[in-house]
C-alpha positions as CSV (number, residue, x, y, z in Angstrom):
1,M,99.2,106.7,65.7
2,K,102.6,105.5,64.7
3,K,103.7,105.6,68.3
4,N,100.7,103.5,69.5
5,S,101.1,101.0,66.6
6,K,104.0,99.4,68.6
7,I,102.8,98.6,72.1
8,D,105.6,97.8,74.5
9,V,104.1,95.1,76.6
10,E,106.5,92.3,77.5
11,T,104.4,90.6,80.1
12,A,103.7,87.0,79.3
13,V,99.9,86.4,79.1
14,E,97.9,83.3,79.1
15,I,95.3,82.4,76.6
16,I,92.2,81.1,78.4
17,P,88.9,80.9,76.5
18,P,85.8,82.2,78.3
19,S,83.8,79.1,77.4
20,E,83.2,77.0,80.5
21,N,83.0,73.9,78.2
22,V,86.6,74.3,77.1
23,A,89.3,73.6,79.6
24,V,92.7,75.2,78.8
25,D,95.7,74.8,81.0
26,A,96.9,78.2,82.2
27,D,100.5,77.0,82.0
28,D,100.3,76.5,78.3
29,M,101.7,79.8,77.1
30,L,100.3,80.2,73.6
31,D,101.8,82.7,71.2
32,P,99.1,83.3,68.6
33,S,101.9,83.9,66.0
34,D,102.6,80.1,66.2
35,V,99.1,79.3,65.0
36,Q,99.2,77.7,61.5
37,S,95.5,77.0,60.9
38,E,92.2,77.0,62.7
39,D,92.4,73.2,63.2
40,L,95.1,73.7,65.8
41,L,92.7,75.3,68.3
42,E,89.4,74.4,69.8
43,P,86.6,75.4,67.4
44,D,84.3,76.3,70.3
45,V,86.4,79.4,71.1
46,I,86.5,80.9,67.5
47,V,85.2,84.4,67.4
48,D,84.1,85.4,64.0
49,A,84.3,89.1,63.1
50,S,82.2,88.9,59.9
51,P,80.5,92.0,58.5
52,A,77.3,90.8,60.0
53,L,78.7,90.9,63.5
54,P,75.8,92.1,65.7
55,A,76.1,94.5,68.6
56,P,75.6,93.1,72.1
57,S,71.9,92.6,73.0
58,V,70.3,95.1,75.3
59,S,69.7,92.4,77.9
60,R,73.4,91.8,78.2
61,L,74.3,95.4,78.6
62,P,75.2,96.8,82.1
63,T,72.3,97.7,84.4
64,L,73.7,101.0,85.7
65,A,72.3,103.9,83.8
66,G,75.6,105.8,83.5
67,E,77.6,102.7,82.5
68,R,74.9,101.7,80.0
69,D,74.8,105.2,78.4
70,S,78.6,105.3,78.1
71,L,78.6,101.9,76.5
72,Y,75.8,102.8,74.1
73,L,77.8,106.0,73.1
74,Y,80.9,103.9,72.6
75,L,79.1,101.4,70.5
76,R,77.6,104.2,68.4
77,E,81.0,105.7,67.8
78,I,82.8,102.4,66.8
79,G,79.8,101.5,64.6
80,R,81.0,104.2,62.2
81,F,84.1,102.3,61.2
82,P,83.4,100.0,58.2
83,M,84.2,96.3,58.3
84,L,86.8,94.8,55.9
85,T,86.4,92.2,53.3
86,P,88.9,89.2,53.5
87,E,90.8,90.7,50.6
88,E,91.0,94.1,52.1
89,E,92.1,92.7,55.5
90,H,94.9,90.7,53.9
91,A,96.2,93.6,51.9
92,I,96.1,96.0,54.9
93,A,97.8,93.4,57.2
94,L,100.6,93.1,54.6
95,R,101.1,96.9,54.7
96,V,101.3,96.8,58.5
97,R,103.8,93.9,58.6
98,D,106.0,95.0,55.6
99,H,105.9,98.8,55.9
100,N,104.7,99.5,59.4
101,D,102.0,101.7,57.9
102,P,100.2,103.6,60.7
103,D,97.1,104.3,58.6
104,A,96.8,100.6,57.7
105,A,97.2,99.7,61.4
106,F,94.4,102.2,62.3
107,R,92.0,100.6,59.8
108,L,92.8,97.1,61.0
109,I,92.2,98.1,64.6
110,S,89.1,100.2,64.1
111,S,87.4,97.6,62.0
112,H,87.7,95.1,64.9
113,L,86.6,97.3,67.8
114,R,83.2,95.6,67.9
115,L,85.0,92.2,68.3
116,V,86.6,93.5,71.5
117,V,83.2,94.6,72.9
118,R,81.7,91.2,72.0
119,I,84.5,89.3,73.8
120,A,84.4,91.8,76.8
121,M,80.7,91.0,77.3
122,D,81.5,87.3,77.6
123,F,83.7,88.2,80.6
124,Q,81.3,90.7,82.2
125,R,80.0,88.2,84.7
126,R,83.5,87.5,86.0
127,W,84.3,91.2,86.4
128,M,80.9,92.5,87.5
129,Q,82.1,96.1,87.2
130,N,82.3,98.6,84.4
131,V,82.6,96.6,81.2
132,L,84.4,99.5,79.6
133,D,87.4,98.6,81.7
134,L,87.5,95.2,79.9
135,V,86.9,96.8,76.6
136,Q,89.9,99.1,77.2
137,E,92.2,96.2,78.0
138,G,90.8,94.2,75.1
139,N,91.7,97.1,72.8
140,V,95.3,96.9,74.0
141,G,95.3,93.2,73.2
142,L,93.9,94.1,69.8
143,M,96.8,96.5,69.1
144,R,99.2,93.8,70.2
145,A,97.7,91.4,67.8
146,V,98.1,93.9,64.9
147,N,101.8,94.0,65.7
148,K,102.2,90.2,65.8
149,F,99.9,89.1,63.0
150,D,101.4,87.3,60.0
151,P,98.9,87.4,57.1
152,D,100.7,84.7,55.3
153,K,99.8,81.9,57.7
154,G,96.4,81.6,56.3
155,I,94.2,82.4,59.3
156,K,91.7,85.2,59.8
157,F,92.9,88.2,61.8
158,S,89.7,88.2,63.9
159,Y,90.4,84.6,65.0
160,Y,94.0,85.4,65.8
161,A,93.2,88.7,67.6
162,S,90.6,87.1,69.8
163,F,93.3,85.2,71.7
164,W,95.3,88.4,72.4
165,I,92.1,90.2,73.4
166,K,91.1,87.4,75.8
167,A,94.6,87.2,77.2
168,Y,94.7,90.9,78.1
169,I,91.2,90.9,79.5
170,L,91.9,87.9,81.7
171,K,95.2,89.4,82.9
172,F,93.4,92.7,83.8
173,I,90.7,90.7,85.8
174,M,93.3,88.8,87.7
175,D,95.4,91.9,88.5
176,N,92.4,93.8,89.7
177,W,90.4,91.0,91.3
178,R,91.5,92.3,94.7
179,M,93.4,95.3,95.9
180,V,96.2,92.9,96.9
181,K,97.2,90.8,93.8
182,I,96.5,87.1,94.2
183,G,98.2,85.8,91.0
184,T,101.8,86.9,91.1
185,T,103.4,83.6,90.0
186,Q,102.8,81.1,87.2
187,V,101.4,78.6,89.6
188,Q,99.1,81.1,91.2
189,R,97.8,82.3,87.8
190,K,97.1,78.7,86.8
191,L,95.2,78.0,90.0
192,F,93.3,81.3,89.8
193,Y,91.8,80.3,86.5
194,N,91.5,76.5,86.9
195,L,91.1,75.6,90.6
196,N,87.4,76.1,91.0
197,R,86.7,74.8,87.5
198,E,88.6,71.5,88.2
199,R,86.9,71.1,91.6
200,Q,83.4,71.5,90.0
201,K,84.3,69.1,87.3
202,L,85.3,66.4,89.8
203,I,82.2,67.0,91.8
204,A,80.1,66.6,88.7
205,Q,81.8,63.2,88.1
206,G,80.8,62.0,91.6
207,Y,84.1,62.6,93.4
208,N,84.6,64.5,96.6
209,P,87.8,66.4,95.6
210,D,90.4,66.9,98.4
211,N,93.7,68.8,98.1
212,A,95.6,65.7,97.2
213,M,93.3,64.9,94.2
214,L,93.3,68.5,93.0
215,S,97.1,68.7,93.3
216,T,97.4,65.6,91.1
217,K,95.0,66.9,88.5
218,L,96.5,70.3,88.3
219,G,100.2,69.3,88.7
220,V,100.9,71.5,91.7
221,S,101.6,70.9,95.4
222,E,99.0,70.6,98.1
223,D,100.4,73.6,99.9
224,Q,99.9,75.7,96.8
225,I,96.3,74.5,96.6
226,V,95.7,75.4,100.2
227,E,97.3,78.8,99.8
228,M,95.2,79.7,96.7
229,D,92.0,78.5,98.4
230,Q,92.8,80.9,101.3
231,R,93.5,83.7,98.8
232,L,90.3,83.2,96.9
233,S,88.1,82.8,99.9
234,S,89.4,85.8,101.9
235,T,88.7,89.5,101.3
236,D,90.8,92.6,101.5
237,L,91.0,94.2,105.0
238,S,92.1,97.7,105.7
239,L,94.7,98.0,108.5
240,N,93.3,101.4,109.4
241,V,89.8,100.2,110.4
242,P,89.2,100.3,114.1
243,V,89.1,96.9,115.8
244,G,86.1,97.5,117.9
245,E,84.2,100.0,120.0
246,D,85.9,98.9,123.2
247,A,89.4,99.1,121.8
248,G,89.9,102.8,122.4
249,G,90.3,103.7,118.7
250,A,93.0,101.0,118.1
251,T,93.3,99.7,114.6
252,R,94.7,96.5,113.2
253,M,97.9,98.3,112.4
254,D,98.5,98.7,116.2
255,F,98.6,95.0,116.7
256,L,101.1,94.2,113.9
257,P,104.6,93.2,115.2
258,A,107.3,95.9,114.8
259,L,109.6,95.3,111.8
260,G,112.6,97.0,113.5
261,P,114.7,95.7,116.3
262,G,113.2,94.9,119.7
263,I,113.5,97.0,122.8
264,E,116.0,94.6,124.3
265,H,118.2,94.8,121.2
266,S,118.0,98.6,121.1
267,L,119.0,98.9,124.8
268,A,121.9,96.4,124.4
269,S,123.1,98.3,121.4
270,D,123.0,101.7,123.2
271,E,124.9,100.2,126.2
272,I,127.6,98.7,123.9
273,T,128.0,102.1,122.1
274,D,128.5,103.9,125.4
275,I,131.1,101.4,126.6
276,V,133.1,101.6,123.3
277,R,133.0,105.4,123.3
278,S,134.3,105.6,126.9
279,R,137.1,103.2,126.1
280,L,138.0,105.0,122.9
281,K,138.6,108.2,124.9
282,A,141.3,106.4,126.9
283,I,143.2,105.4,123.7
284,I,143.2,108.8,122.1
285,P,146.4,110.0,123.9
286,E,148.2,107.0,122.5
287,L,147.4,107.9,118.8
288,N,149.6,110.0,116.6
289,K,148.3,112.9,114.5
290,K,147.4,110.8,111.4
291,E,145.7,108.1,113.4
292,L,143.7,110.6,115.3
293,Y,142.5,112.2,112.0
294,I,141.6,108.8,110.6
295,L,139.7,107.9,113.7
296,R,137.6,111.1,113.9
297,N,137.1,111.8,110.2
298,R,136.8,108.3,108.8
299,L,135.9,105.7,111.5
300,L,133.7,107.8,113.8
301,T,131.7,109.9,111.4
302,D,128.5,109.5,109.3
303,E,130.3,111.0,106.3
304,P,133.8,109.5,106.2
305,V,136.5,111.0,104.0
306,T,138.1,108.9,101.3
307,L,141.5,107.4,101.4
308,R,142.5,109.7,98.6
309,E,141.5,112.8,100.5
310,I,143.5,111.7,103.6
311,G,146.5,110.9,101.3
312,E,146.4,114.4,99.7
313,R,146.2,116.0,103.2
314,Y,149.4,114.2,104.4
315,S,151.1,113.8,101.0
316,I,151.1,110.0,101.2
317,T,149.6,107.3,98.9
318,R,146.2,105.7,99.4
319,E,147.8,102.4,100.1
320,R,149.8,104.0,102.9
321,V,146.5,105.4,104.3
322,R,144.9,102.0,104.1
323,Q,147.8,100.5,106.1
324,L,147.5,103.2,108.7
325,E,143.8,102.6,109.0
326,A,144.3,98.8,109.4
327,R,147.0,99.4,112.0
328,L,144.7,101.8,113.9
329,L,141.8,99.3,113.9
330,E,144.1,96.6,115.2
331,K,145.3,98.9,118.0
332,I,141.7,99.7,118.9
333,R,140.7,96.1,118.9
334,R,143.6,95.1,121.1
335,H,142.9,98.0,123.5
336,L,139.1,97.1,123.8
337,S,139.7,93.4,124.2
338,Q,142.1,94.1,127.2
339,N,139.6,96.4,128.9
340,I,136.2,94.9,128.1
341,N,135.1,91.4,129.2
342,D,133.5,89.2,126.4
343,F,134.6,91.7,123.8
344,S,133.5,91.0,120.2
345,D,134.7,92.5,116.9
346,E,131.0,93.4,116.1
347,W,131.2,96.0,118.9
348,I,133.5,98.1,116.8
349,Q,131.0,98.0,113.9
350,T,128.1,98.9,116.3
């Protein structure tokens, strides 16, 4: 438990309340540890974890039998953990903060597991999959809140933890909305949460929102609005799916442009290599023993020897080997330029 009491999650998360009536800018990075009192935040998003916290109603539970049974089992298990009085909560939070007490952290977490389920159910309509996935991410946010909570700031832990829980759930939804992530930058995350909401708000006010109006309202460029609209309206496509019955089994992958060099470039490179090799054979008789060794074992090999190894072989310094190599390269360059029209230094590297 001590190992889990410090969750190593450095990703910045955004605090977005689930209530559609409360608009929160996704760029406003809120650290719950900065909260001084409940008056600093919208009262509509307060989640109270009082001892009378009810379990989610049956009508709001998942419809699939397996998922519903798993959730019922989980609710029954977490219902065994007692709730804490304000005095107990404050004392336990002090033990966590001052002494890093794993037992105190466990009590603080286990007593608020029902809060996580309640918040996760608010986001179920956005996820439309197994709500236990949201519960799991919310539990990570709850553990993060335990690490960050300061009981001396005069706010309830349940109120403070609700922001961390929502942040982790929303980040999970955004990361798993599609197989290909659609919110990888700060601007994209902002538009993921607020673009459709802002568009509907303007429509309700009688406007016909275009990209220019939305970009002004959200403080982003029109190109970013267009890009996010395309991301949200499109679906994931597999590149291995056959294109059609008449395509002979071809897939989308077959129609993607090659990432490597084109056929013209490959042929030109091979031709240049052949020309250079043939001309190098003509210069070999003009080289001395050291230059020939450097050419074969350092310049024309995939695993070149080091200057030190060459120096030890001929009992000379590395600087002397470097000078010999530079003189050899100049001799080769001069020889090739005299025998090849339109010669370029890049040919030697090729």
